C-alpha positions as CSV (number, residue, x, y, z in Angstrom):
1,M,81.2,123.8,21.7
2,S,83.5,120.8,21.0
3,N,82.9,118.6,18.0
4,Y,81.8,115.8,20.4
5,E,79.2,118.0,22.1
6,G,78.0,119.2,18.7
7,I,77.4,115.7,17.5
8,R,75.6,114.8,20.7
9,A,73.4,117.9,20.3
10,A,72.8,117.4,16.6
11,F,71.7,113.8,16.9
12,A,70.2,113.9,20.4
13,D,66.6,113.5,19.1
14,V,67.4,111.0,16.4
15,P,66.9,107.4,17.6
16,L,69.2,106.0,14.8
17,F,71.4,107.5,12.2
18,T,73.6,106.2,9.4
19,R,77.3,106.5,8.9
20,G,76.6,108.7,5.9
21,E,74.5,111.1,7.9
22,L,77.2,111.3,10.5
23,I,79.9,111.9,7.9
24,N,77.8,114.6,6.2
25,Y,77.6,116.4,9.6
26,I,81.3,116.1,10.2
27,K,82.2,117.5,6.7
28,K,80.2,120.6,7.4
29,D,82.8,121.5,10.0
30,K,85.7,119.8,8.2
31,P,84.9,120.0,4.4
32,L,88.5,119.1,3.4
33,A,88.9,116.1,5.7
34,K,90.3,113.0,4.1
35,D,88.7,109.6,4.4
36,S,91.5,108.5,6.8
37,T,90.7,111.5,9.0
38,I,87.0,110.8,8.9
39,G,87.7,107.1,9.9
40,W,89.8,108.3,12.8
41,I,87.0,110.7,14.0
42,L,84.4,107.9,13.9
43,Y,86.8,105.6,15.8
44,E,87.3,108.3,18.5
45,L,83.6,109.0,18.7
46,S,83.0,105.3,19.5
47,K,86.0,105.1,21.9
48,K,84.9,108.2,23.8
49,Q,81.3,106.8,24.0
50,V,79.7,109.6,22.0
51,I,78.1,107.2,19.6
52,Q,77.3,103.5,19.7
53,R,77.0,101.2,16.7
54,V,73.8,99.2,16.6
55,A,74.2,97.6,13.2
56,H,76.5,97.9,10.1
57,D,76.8,101.6,9.5
58,V,73.9,102.4,11.8
59,Y,74.5,104.3,15.1
60,R,72.8,106.0,18.0
61,I,74.0,108.5,20.6
62,Y,75.5,106.7,23.6
63,T,73.7,107.3,26.9
64,E,75.0,105.6,30.0
65,D,71.6,104.7,31.4
66,D,70.4,103.3,28.1
67,S,73.6,101.8,26.6
68,L,73.4,98.5,24.7
69,I,75.3,95.6,26.2
70,E,76.7,92.3,24.8
71,F,74.4,89.3,25.1
72,N,75.6,86.5,27.2
73,A,73.3,83.5,27.8
74,N,73.6,82.0,31.3
75,L,72.9,78.3,30.9
76,T,71.1,76.3,33.5
77,S,73.0,73.7,35.5
78,V,71.5,70.9,33.3
79,A,72.6,72.6,30.0
80,S,76.0,73.4,31.5
81,D,76.5,69.8,32.5
82,I,75.7,68.7,28.9
83,L,78.1,71.3,27.5
84,E,80.9,70.1,29.8
85,S,80.2,66.5,29.0
86,L,80.5,67.2,25.2
87,Q,83.7,69.2,25.8
88,R,85.3,66.2,27.5
89,Q,84.1,63.5,25.0
90,F,84.1,65.5,21.8
91,P,86.9,68.1,22.1
92,L,87.3,68.7,18.4
93,L,83.6,68.6,17.5
94,T,81.7,71.7,16.2
95,Y,78.5,72.1,18.2
96,I,76.5,74.6,20.3
97,V,74.2,74.2,23.3
98,W,71.3,76.6,24.0
99,E,67.9,76.4,25.7
100,T,64.5,77.9,25.6
101,Y,64.8,79.3,29.1
102,I,66.9,82.0,27.5
103,F,63.7,83.5,26.1
104,N,62.2,84.0,29.6
105,E,64.2,87.2,29.8
106,F,62.1,88.6,27.0
107,T,58.6,87.0,27.3
108,N,55.6,88.1,29.3
109,H,54.6,84.5,30.0
110,Q,57.4,82.5,31.5
111,L,58.3,79.1,30.0
112,T,57.8,76.4,32.6
113,H,59.3,73.6,30.5
114,N,62.9,73.9,29.3
115,F,64.0,72.6,25.9
116,I,67.7,72.2,25.5
117,F,69.0,72.2,21.9
118,V,72.3,70.5,21.1
119,E,73.1,71.4,17.5
120,V,76.0,69.4,16.0
121,E,77.8,69.1,12.7
122,K,75.8,66.7,10.6
123,L,78.2,63.8,10.3
124,L,78.4,63.2,14.1
125,C,75.0,64.3,15.0
126,E,73.7,60.8,15.6
127,S,76.8,59.8,17.6
128,V,76.2,62.7,20.0
129,F,72.6,61.8,20.3
130,N,73.5,58.2,21.2
131,T,76.0,59.4,23.8
132,L,73.7,61.9,25.4
133,S,70.7,59.6,25.5
134,S,72.7,56.9,27.3
135,Q,74.2,59.3,29.8
136,N,71.4,61.7,30.9
137,E,68.2,61.1,32.7
138,Y,66.1,63.5,30.6
139,T,64.0,62.8,27.5
140,T,66.5,63.0,24.6
141,L,65.2,63.2,21.0
142,Y,67.0,63.0,17.7
143,K,65.8,65.5,15.1
144,P,62.3,65.5,16.6
145,T,59.3,66.6,14.6
146,V,56.7,69.0,16.0
147,K,54.4,66.0,16.8
148,E,57.2,64.2,18.7
149,I,57.9,67.3,20.7
150,A,54.2,67.5,21.7
151,L,54.0,63.8,22.6
152,Y,57.3,63.1,24.3
153,S,58.6,66.3,25.9
154,G,58.9,66.6,29.6
155,D,59.9,69.3,32.1
156,I,63.4,69.1,30.5
157,T,63.8,67.9,27.0
158,V,67.1,67.5,25.1
159,S,66.9,67.7,21.3
160,V,69.8,66.9,19.1
161,L,69.7,68.7,15.7
162,P,72.1,69.3,12.8
163,L,73.9,72.6,13.1
164,T,73.1,74.9,10.1
165,S,76.2,76.1,8.4
166,E,77.1,79.8,8.9
167,A,74.9,80.0,12.0
168,P,75.9,82.9,14.3
169,V,77.7,81.2,17.2
170,S,80.3,82.2,19.8
171,G,82.3,79.2,20.8
172,H,79.8,76.6,21.9
173,N,77.1,79.2,22.5
174,A,74.4,80.5,20.1
175,R,74.5,84.2,19.5
176,L,71.3,86.3,20.0
177,E,71.1,86.9,16.2
178,K,70.7,83.1,15.7
179,L,68.0,82.8,18.4
180,L,65.9,85.6,17.0
181,V,66.0,84.0,13.5
182,D,65.3,80.6,14.9
183,L,62.0,81.8,16.3
184,F,60.9,81.8,12.7
185,A,63.2,79.1,11.2
186,N,63.0,76.4,13.9
187,K,59.5,74.8,13.6
188,L,59.8,73.3,17.1
189,L,59.8,76.8,18.7
190,D,56.3,77.4,17.2
191,Q,55.2,74.6,19.5
192,I,57.0,76.0,22.5
193,I,56.7,79.8,22.3
194,S,53.5,81.6,21.3
195,R,53.9,83.9,18.3
196,S,52.1,86.6,20.2
197,E,55.3,86.9,22.3
198,Y,57.5,87.6,19.2
199,P,57.1,91.4,19.0
200,G,58.0,91.8,22.7
201,I,61.0,89.4,22.4
202,Y,62.4,91.4,19.4
203,E,61.8,94.8,20.9
204,E,63.3,93.9,24.3
205,A,66.3,92.3,22.6
206,F,67.0,95.2,20.3
207,S,66.5,97.8,23.1
208,K,68.9,96.0,25.5
209,Y,71.6,94.2,23.6
210,V,74.1,94.9,20.8
211,I,72.8,93.0,17.8
212,N,74.7,92.7,14.5
213,F,71.7,93.3,12.2
214,N,73.6,92.3,9.1
215,M,74.7,89.0,10.7
216,L,71.1,88.4,11.7
217,M,69.8,89.0,8.2
218,R,72.5,86.9,6.5
219,Y,71.5,84.0,8.7
220,A,67.8,84.7,8.1
221,K,68.5,84.5,4.3
222,R,70.4,81.3,4.9
223,R,67.2,79.9,6.4
224,N,64.9,81.5,3.8
225,K,63.3,83.8,6.4
226,D,64.8,87.2,5.6
227,Q,61.7,88.6,3.9
228,E,59.4,87.3,6.6
229,I,61.5,88.7,9.4
230,T,62.0,92.1,7.7
231,Q,58.2,92.4,7.2
232,F,57.6,91.2,10.8
233,I,60.0,93.9,12.2
234,N,58.4,96.6,10.1
235,D,54.8,95.7,10.6
236,R,54.7,94.2,14.2
237,T,57.4,96.1,16.1
238,D,58.6,99.6,16.8
239,I,62.2,98.7,15.8
240,S,63.5,101.1,13.3
241,V,66.9,99.5,12.5
242,V,65.5,97.8,9.3
243,R,64.4,101.0,7.7
244,R,67.5,102.9,8.8
245,S,70.1,100.3,7.7
246,S,68.4,99.9,4.3
247,I,69.0,103.5,3.4
248,N,71.1,103.9,0.2
249,D,74.3,105.1,1.9
250,K,77.0,105.7,-0.6
251,N,79.3,107.7,1.7
């Protein structure tokens, strides 16, 4: 049996395992292996699709039918038009565009109204709002409150908000890690998405997409939501990454 087949067999029934557990297994077969050799073996295991990383130092066995994929939000035509407009008019500005329709992939009850969030660096937030409100036909709000969302939102509502520093972004798009934290940190989403949907959203996201759990928790801490989200994952979902990634792994 090859080393690859041995690892697949040893961890076949383990949903998640740590880097330390994997190294301990490798060292049983190669007790004198140097750190550089261990690092090369881990690299090869990932490259050969024997293992797949799901968080920092947390892995699972790769299976072709159940492999995690990278999240890529497909914007609606309205959100895409807003993004293209900002790219033309504010080419050097830091901003992201995302929308609540993204969550329809994960929810049981589909959202019928779409809220498009334009998050912009603070100094130019109002300038972007003035530009968008004068150019598009949809309700456009500037840093709206929960009450304003309830009173003034329509089928499509554009909200311009300050972009939180260190938010997980990719170009002008929000990463999935940010969206999952914003369910708790963005008070407007409480008005838009029922909290009864949250466990399903998290479980579906973690089961389908590659999620940088450390990045998610850093942003959660930045928004003072790390303890709430940790407790929520442990108490309300079947996701095990919190417990596995918190193991004291000194290897």
